[in-house]
C-alpha positions in Angstrom: 76.9 10.9 7.0 74.5 11.1 9.9 77.2 10.0 12.3 79.5 12.7 11.1 76.8 15.3 11.6 76.2 14.1 15.2 79.9 14.1 15.9 80.3 17.7 14.7 77.2 18.8 16.7 78.4 17.2 19.9 81.9 18.6 19.4 80.4 22.1 18.9 78.3 21.8 22.1 81.4 20.7 24.1 83.4 23.7 22.7 80.5 26.0 23.5 80.2 24.7 27.1 84.0 25.0 27.6 83.9 28.6 26.4 80.9 29.4 28.7 82.6 27.9 31.8 85.8 29.9 31.2 83.9 33.2 30.4 81.7 33.8 33.4 82.7 37.5 34.1 80.0 40.1 33.5 80.1 42.2 30.3 78.3 45.4 29.4 76.1 45.1 26.4 75.1 48.3 24.6 72.6 48.5 21.8 71.4 52.0 20.9 69.8 53.3 24.1 69.7 49.8 25.7 72.5 48.9 28.2 72.8 45.9 30.4 75.4 43.8 32.2 75.3 40.1 31.5 77.7 37.2 32.0 79.7 36.5 28.8 78.5 32.9 29.0 74.9 34.0 28.6 75.8 36.2 25.6 77.7 33.2 24.0 74.7 31.0 24.6 72.2 33.5 23.2 74.4 34.1 20.1 74.8 30.4 19.5 71.1 29.6 19.8 70.2 32.5 17.5 72.7 31.6 14.9 71.6 27.9 15.0 67.9 28.9 14.5 68.7 31.3 11.6 71.0 28.7 10.0 68.3 26.0 10.3 65.7 28.3 8.8 67.9 29.3 5.9 68.9 25.7 5.1 65.3 24.5 5.3 64.2 27.2 3.0 67.0 26.5 0.5 66.1 22.8 0.5 62.4 23.5 0.0 63.3 25.8 -3.0 65.6 23.3 -4.5 63.0 20.5 -4.3 60.3 22.7 -5.7 58.2 22.0 -2.5 57.7 18.4 -3.6 58.1 15.2 -1.6 61.4 13.8 -2.6 60.8 10.1 -2.0 57.6 8.1 -2.4 56.2 6.3 0.6 57.7 2.9 1.3 55.8 -0.2 0.4 56.5 -3.9 0.5 58.5 -5.3 -2.4 55.8 -7.8 -3.2 53.4 -5.0 -4.3 53.4 -3.8 -7.9 54.4 -0.2 -8.6 51.8 2.5 -8.0 50.1 3.2 -11.2 50.0 6.8 -12.6 52.5 8.0 -10.0 55.2 10.6 -10.9 57.8 7.9 -10.8 55.8 5.3 -12.7 53.8 7.1 -15.5 50.9 5.3 -17.1 51.8 2.8 -19.8 50.0 2.3 -23.0 49.9 -1.0 -24.8 50.5 -1.2 -28.5 48.1 -3.4 -30.5 49.9 -6.5 -31.8 50.4 -7.2 -35.6 
């Protein structure tokens, strides 16, 4: 899964760079009373970075909500050690008196 994610990320960067190289002419940006002329490549880069950051924040927030803010996995330990007593994964055990 990690290799697929890297492949898609690298492909996205290559497509973005190709679009930036082909769109270097200046464009007028108007926002309310603000007006400026910037190369289209800079606007593409700013839009991509902004959307990446917003997407990362949203996904991180959703993952935190779905996990309840808890650590998903317990710390790794050697297989030779016994399970950690009274942990959420290994609740305390009680022994029943024999007959």
